[in-house]
C-alpha positions as CSV (number, residue, x, y, z in Angstrom):
1,M,45.4,33.3,60.8
2,L,44.6,29.8,61.8
3,S,48.2,29.1,62.5
4,V,48.5,32.2,64.6
5,S,45.4,31.3,66.6
6,N,46.6,27.8,67.2
7,F,50.0,29.2,68.3
8,L,48.3,31.5,70.8
9,I,46.4,28.6,72.3
10,G,49.6,26.7,72.8
11,L,51.4,29.8,74.1
12,A,48.6,30.4,76.6
13,F,49.0,26.8,78.0
14,I,52.8,27.2,78.1
15,K,52.7,30.6,80.0
16,F,49.6,30.3,82.2
17,A,48.9,26.6,82.8
18,T,50.5,23.5,84.3
19,K,52.2,20.9,82.1
20,H,49.5,18.4,83.3
21,N,46.8,20.7,81.9
22,Y,48.6,21.1,78.6
23,Y,49.0,17.3,78.5
24,A,45.3,16.8,79.1
25,Y,44.3,19.3,76.4
26,S,46.7,17.6,73.9
27,Q,45.4,14.1,74.6
28,L,41.7,15.2,74.1
29,I,42.7,17.1,70.9
30,G,44.3,13.8,69.8
31,Y,40.9,12.1,70.1
32,V,39.3,15.0,68.1
33,A,42.0,14.4,65.5
34,L,41.0,10.7,65.4
35,T,37.4,11.6,64.7
36,L,38.5,14.0,62.0
37,A,40.5,11.2,60.4
38,I,37.2,9.3,60.2
39,Q,35.4,12.3,58.8
40,A,38.2,12.7,56.2
41,A,37.8,9.1,55.1
42,L,34.0,8.9,55.0
43,I,33.0,12.5,54.3
44,T,35.5,15.2,53.2
45,T,37.9,13.2,51.1
46,T,35.1,11.2,49.3
47,A,33.2,14.5,48.8
48,L,36.4,16.0,47.2
49,T,36.5,13.0,44.8
50,L,32.7,12.8,44.1
51,L,31.2,16.3,44.2
52,P,33.5,17.9,41.6
53,R,32.1,15.4,39.1
54,K,28.5,16.4,39.8
55,Q,26.7,19.5,38.6
56,G,23.6,21.5,39.5
57,P,20.8,19.8,41.5
58,D,22.7,16.5,41.7
59,R,25.6,18.2,43.5
60,D,23.2,20.1,45.9
61,A,21.4,16.8,46.7
62,A,24.6,15.0,47.3
63,T,25.9,17.8,49.5
64,N,22.8,17.8,51.7
65,A,23.0,14.0,52.0
66,F,26.7,14.2,53.0
67,F,25.8,16.8,55.6
68,G,23.0,14.7,57.2
69,L,25.4,11.7,57.3
70,Q,28.2,13.7,58.9
71,L,25.9,15.1,61.6
72,F,24.9,11.6,62.5
73,L,28.4,10.3,62.6
74,S,29.9,13.3,64.5
75,T,27.2,13.1,67.2
76,S,27.7,9.4,67.6
77,L,31.5,9.6,67.8
78,A,31.4,12.6,70.1
79,L,29.1,10.9,72.6
80,L,30.9,7.6,72.5
81,G,34.3,9.2,72.9
82,G,33.2,11.4,75.8
83,L,31.5,8.5,77.6
84,F,34.5,6.2,77.1
85,L,37.2,8.7,78.3
86,W,35.0,9.9,81.2
87,S,34.6,6.3,82.4
88,L,38.1,5.1,81.5
89,P,40.6,8.0,81.8
90,A,43.5,5.5,82.2
91,A,43.2,4.9,78.4
92,I,45.1,8.2,78.0
93,S,47.2,7.9,81.1
94,M,45.1,10.3,83.2
95,E,43.8,9.6,86.7
96,A,40.4,11.3,86.2
97,I,38.4,13.2,83.6
98,G,35.7,15.3,85.0
99,F,32.3,15.7,83.4
100,P,33.0,19.3,82.3
101,L,36.1,18.2,80.5
102,A,34.3,15.2,78.8
103,L,31.5,17.5,77.8
104,A,33.9,20.1,76.4
105,M,35.5,17.4,74.2
106,V,32.0,16.3,72.9
107,L,31.3,19.8,71.8
108,M,34.8,20.1,70.3
109,V,34.1,17.1,68.1
110,L,30.8,18.5,66.9
111,S,32.3,21.9,66.2
112,S,35.3,20.6,64.4
113,W,33.3,18.4,62.1
114,L,30.9,21.2,61.3
115,R,33.7,23.6,60.5
116,E,35.7,21.2,58.3
117,F,32.6,20.0,56.4
118,L,31.5,23.6,55.5
119,R,35.1,24.7,54.6
120,N,35.5,21.6,52.4
121,V,32.2,22.3,50.5
122,Q,33.3,25.9,50.0
123,F,36.6,24.8,48.5
124,I,34.9,22.3,46.3
125,N,32.6,25.1,45.0
126,S,35.7,27.3,44.4
127,R,34.5,29.8,47.0
128,A,37.7,30.2,49.0
129,D,36.4,33.7,49.8
130,L,33.5,32.4,51.8
131,C,35.9,30.1,53.7
132,L,38.2,33.1,54.5
133,Q,35.2,35.0,55.8
134,Q,34.2,32.1,58.0
135,D,37.8,31.7,59.3
136,V,38.1,35.5,60.0
137,A,35.0,35.2,62.2
138,Y,36.3,32.1,63.9
139,V,39.7,33.7,64.7
140,V,38.2,36.9,66.1
141,L,35.9,34.9,68.4
142,L,38.6,32.5,69.4
143,T,41.1,35.3,70.1
144,L,38.5,37.1,72.3
145,G,37.8,33.9,74.2
146,V,41.4,33.0,74.8
147,A,42.2,36.5,75.9
148,A,39.3,36.3,78.4
149,L,40.7,33.1,79.8
150,V,44.1,34.5,80.2
151,F,42.9,37.7,81.9
152,A,40.7,35.6,84.2
153,Q,43.6,33.2,84.9
154,R,41.4,30.3,83.9
155,V,43.6,28.6,81.2
156,R,42.5,25.0,81.7
157,A,41.8,22.2,79.3
158,D,38.0,22.1,79.7
159,E,37.5,25.9,79.4
160,M,39.9,26.2,76.4
161,L,38.0,23.4,74.6
162,L,34.7,25.2,75.3
163,V,36.0,28.4,73.9
164,I,37.4,26.7,70.7
165,S,34.2,24.7,70.1
166,G,31.9,27.7,70.8
167,A,33.9,29.9,68.3
168,G,33.7,27.2,65.7
169,I,30.0,26.7,65.9
170,V,29.0,30.3,66.1
171,S,31.3,31.3,63.2
172,A,30.1,28.4,61.0
173,L,26.3,28.9,61.4
174,P,25.8,32.1,59.3
175,W,27.9,30.7,56.4
176,L,26.1,27.4,56.6
177,H,22.8,29.3,56.2
178,K,24.3,31.4,53.4
179,A,25.4,28.2,51.5
180,G,21.8,26.9,51.7
181,I,22.9,23.4,52.9
182,R,20.2,21.5,54.6
183,P,20.8,18.1,56.2
184,V,19.0,15.1,54.7
185,F,18.3,12.2,56.9
186,G,16.9,8.8,56.2
187,R,18.0,5.3,55.0
188,Q,16.8,5.8,51.4
189,N,18.6,9.1,51.0
190,W,21.8,7.8,52.5
191,A,21.8,4.4,50.7
192,G,22.5,5.8,47.3
193,L,25.2,8.1,48.6
194,W,26.8,5.3,50.6
195,G,27.0,3.2,47.5
196,E,29.3,5.8,46.0
197,I,31.2,6.5,49.3
198,W,32.0,3.0,50.4
199,P,34.1,1.8,47.3
200,L,36.4,4.7,48.2
201,A,36.1,4.8,52.0
202,R,36.7,1.1,52.5
203,W,40.4,1.8,51.9
204,A,40.4,5.5,53.0
205,L,39.0,4.6,56.5
206,P,41.7,2.1,57.5
207,A,44.3,4.3,55.9
208,G,43.1,7.3,58.0
209,L,43.0,5.3,61.2
210,V,46.4,3.8,60.7
211,A,47.9,7.2,59.7
212,W,46.4,8.7,62.8
213,A,47.9,6.0,65.0
214,S,51.3,6.6,63.4
215,G,51.1,10.4,63.5
216,N,49.7,10.7,67.0
217,G,51.3,7.7,68.5
218,Y,53.9,9.9,70.1
219,L,51.2,11.2,72.5
220,L,50.1,7.8,73.8
221,I,53.5,6.2,73.7
222,G,55.1,9.2,75.2
223,A,52.6,9.2,78.1
224,N,53.4,5.6,78.8
225,V,57.2,5.7,78.3
226,L,58.1,9.3,79.3
227,G,55.3,10.5,81.4
228,P,52.9,13.5,81.0
229,E,55.5,16.3,81.7
230,L,58.1,15.2,79.1
231,T,55.2,14.5,76.6
232,A,54.0,18.1,77.2
233,E,57.5,19.3,76.2
234,I,57.3,17.4,72.9
235,V,53.9,19.0,72.3
236,A,55.3,22.4,73.1
237,A,58.1,21.9,70.6
238,K,55.7,20.9,67.9
239,L,53.8,24.1,68.5
240,F,56.6,26.1,66.8
241,M,56.5,24.0,63.6
242,A,52.7,23.5,63.6
243,P,52.1,26.5,61.3
244,L,53.7,24.5,58.5
245,G,51.0,21.8,58.9
246,M,48.3,24.4,58.5
247,M,50.0,25.8,55.4
248,F,50.1,22.3,53.9
249,L,46.4,21.8,54.7
250,S,45.5,25.1,53.1
251,W,47.4,24.3,49.9
252,G,45.7,20.9,49.9
253,N,42.3,22.5,50.0
254,I,43.1,24.1,46.7
255,F,45.2,21.4,45.2
256,R,42.9,18.4,45.6
257,P,39.8,19.7,43.9
258,K,41.9,21.0,41.0
259,V,43.8,17.8,40.4
260,S,40.6,15.8,40.8
261,H,39.1,17.7,37.9
262,W,42.2,17.6,35.8
263,L,42.6,13.9,36.3
264,S,38.9,13.4,35.2
265,V,39.6,15.1,31.9
266,G,43.0,13.4,31.4
267,A,45.2,16.5,31.9
268,V,48.0,14.3,33.3
269,H,50.9,16.6,32.4
270,D,49.3,19.5,34.2
271,V,48.8,17.4,37.3
272,A,52.5,16.3,37.2
273,R,53.8,19.8,36.8
274,L,51.7,21.1,39.6
275,T,52.7,18.2,41.9
276,R,56.4,18.8,41.2
277,L,56.0,22.5,42.0
278,S,54.0,21.8,45.1
279,I,56.7,19.4,46.5
280,L,59.4,21.9,45.7
281,G,57.4,24.7,47.4
282,V,57.0,22.5,50.5
283,A,60.7,21.9,50.7
284,V,61.6,25.6,50.3
285,V,59.0,26.8,52.8
286,V,60.1,24.3,55.5
287,V,63.8,25.1,55.1
288,F,63.4,28.9,55.3
289,Y,60.9,28.6,58.1
290,F,63.3,26.4,60.1
291,L,66.3,28.7,59.5
292,A,64.2,31.7,60.7
293,L,63.3,29.7,63.8
294,V,66.9,28.8,64.5
295,V,67.8,32.5,64.4
296,A,64.9,33.5,66.6
297,Y,65.1,30.6,69.1
298,P,67.1,32.4,71.8
299,L,64.6,35.2,71.9
300,L,61.7,32.8,71.9
301,E,63.1,30.7,74.7
302,S,63.7,33.7,76.9
303,Q,60.5,35.6,76.2
304,L,58.0,32.8,75.6
305,L,59.1,29.4,76.9
306,G,60.7,30.4,80.2
307,E,62.2,28.0,82.7
308,K,59.3,25.5,82.5
309,Y,60.0,24.6,78.8
310,K,63.7,25.5,78.5
311,G,66.0,23.6,76.1
312,L,63.6,22.5,73.4
313,Q,65.8,23.3,70.4
314,F,66.6,19.7,69.6
315,D,62.9,18.7,69.9
316,I,62.0,21.5,67.5
317,A,64.7,20.3,65.1
318,W,63.1,16.8,65.1
319,W,59.8,18.3,64.3
320,G,61.4,20.2,61.4
321,L,62.5,16.9,59.9
322,F,59.0,15.5,60.5
323,F,57.3,18.3,58.7
324,I,59.5,18.1,55.6
325,A,58.3,14.5,55.2
326,S,54.7,15.6,56.2
327,G,54.6,18.2,53.5
328,V,55.6,15.7,50.8
329,S,53.2,13.1,52.1
330,S,50.3,15.6,52.2
331,I,50.8,16.5,48.5
332,C,51.2,12.9,47.4
333,N,48.3,11.6,49.4
334,G,46.1,14.4,48.2
335,L,46.8,13.4,44.6
336,L,46.3,9.7,45.2
337,M,42.9,10.4,46.8
338,A,41.9,12.8,44.1
339,G,42.5,10.0,41.7
340,G,40.5,7.5,43.8
341,R,43.6,5.4,44.7
342,F,42.7,4.9,48.3
343,R,44.2,1.4,48.5
344,Q,47.7,2.8,47.9
345,S,47.1,5.4,50.7
346,F,46.2,2.5,53.1
347,Y,49.4,0.6,52.2
348,A,51.5,3.7,52.8
349,A,49.9,4.3,56.2
350,L,50.4,0.6,57.2
351,V,54.1,0.8,56.3
352,S,54.4,4.0,58.3
353,S,52.9,2.6,61.4
354,V,55.0,-0.6,61.2
355,C,58.1,1.6,60.9
356,S,57.2,4.2,63.6
357,I,55.3,2.6,66.4
358,P,57.7,-0.1,67.5
359,V,60.7,2.3,67.0
360,M,59.0,5.0,69.1
361,Y,58.4,2.6,72.0
362,A,61.8,0.9,71.9
363,S,64.0,3.9,71.3
364,G,61.8,6.0,73.6
365,L,62.7,3.6,76.4
366,M,66.4,3.7,75.6
367,L,66.9,7.3,74.4
368,G,64.1,9.2,76.0
369,K,62.5,12.1,74.0
370,H,64.9,11.9,71.1
371,G,64.3,8.2,70.7
372,L,60.6,8.8,70.6
373,M,61.0,11.6,67.9
374,L,63.3,9.3,65.9
375,G,60.5,6.9,65.5
376,A,58.0,9.6,64.6
377,V,60.3,11.0,61.9
378,L,61.1,7.5,60.5
379,G,57.4,6.7,60.3
380,E,56.5,10.0,58.4
381,A,59.5,9.6,56.1
382,S,58.5,6.1,55.1
383,Y,54.9,7.3,54.7
384,A,56.0,10.0,52.3
385,A,58.3,7.6,50.3
386,V,55.6,5.0,49.7
387,L,53.1,7.7,48.8
388,Y,55.5,9.3,46.4
389,F,56.2,6.1,44.4
390,G,52.5,5.2,44.4
391,M,51.6,8.7,43.1
392,W,54.0,8.5,40.1
393,R,52.9,5.0,39.3
394,M,49.3,6.2,39.2
395,L,50.2,9.1,36.9
396,R,51.9,6.8,34.5
397,S,48.8,4.6,34.3
398,V,46.3,7.5,33.5
399,P,45.9,8.0,29.8
400,V,46.7,11.5,28.5
401,Q,43.6,13.0,26.9
402,Q,44.4,16.7,26.8
403,E,46.9,19.3,28.0
404,L,45.5,22.4,29.6
405,G,48.8,24.2,29.8
406,V,47.7,26.2,32.9
407,L,51.2,26.1,34.4
408,K,53.3,26.9,31.4
């Protein structure tokens, strides 16, 4: 459902908005993704590592402290980012960012953090059913909002961000109340939690920031090297492969809490089997999805893309290669973080950025869009390779204490 809703948003921009508007939306979503990388490092990933090891009142107290800390961080990052981009739009190669657009981005950051925190807690508590209910409400509200913008012919970056953020906040609040999560503020309450977070986050935070720079560098470099219109075409091509990223994220929400618990009890063989099956599943899904897209592309081009975005088949093929590597890296990185090996994740992200960013810039200048995508694929492939070898080295170092046999 989330994949379909994201596809509809992109399709609305492709059919009913200018390339410049789609570019502006993509750049601001890129900043939201940067803040979510920070949330993943400081809040969600550390919670996935720490909360499954706590029980009863201790888990509830830690969850409330996590929530208070994430509200403080999300508000700070939203306001700082909104003020910075409003006052310095040239940072993302835009001439101007109006106050409504900056405000919409602020609300988008707050909404995204709230949704991701609550969904993360629900998966940690093995309540994927509650997460599904929340997502159903979100998708229904979002679909109604997007439809209203289309019929009113108001598909613009600021109004779309307001619709998405509003749907996220309204859909999350009832399930937040149902979960009984109350934010805890104060230095004393956060100090104890921070003492558990920082040994993990000191590596997870730079890893997340570097991985964001490598994974989203095509937006900033593309704007500088190719211009907004060609960058919008790359974003449009990614739209067709983006459901794969949502599938990987969904599997990771189940995968990471499970393997975190299995590693804590020494069920290494079970973790290894599940990891091999997950990587195989990623490869199969990507290949079949891409083949279906190849068959359907002529129809998609004539019915959905139109003249404005014609001839994106090679861009989509590049994204297919990118998402094969992305699927493998998501599984390997999830396992490393479940095992608390955040340093290896940082090293992998650093190698990825060194491989991708210079190549994206240089080959983008020489070869255009295809050169830019070559750098992006190279970076993601190197990221997956380093994570893969780090993951198996970690598994060999964990002592086998028991075998659950859940996958036999």
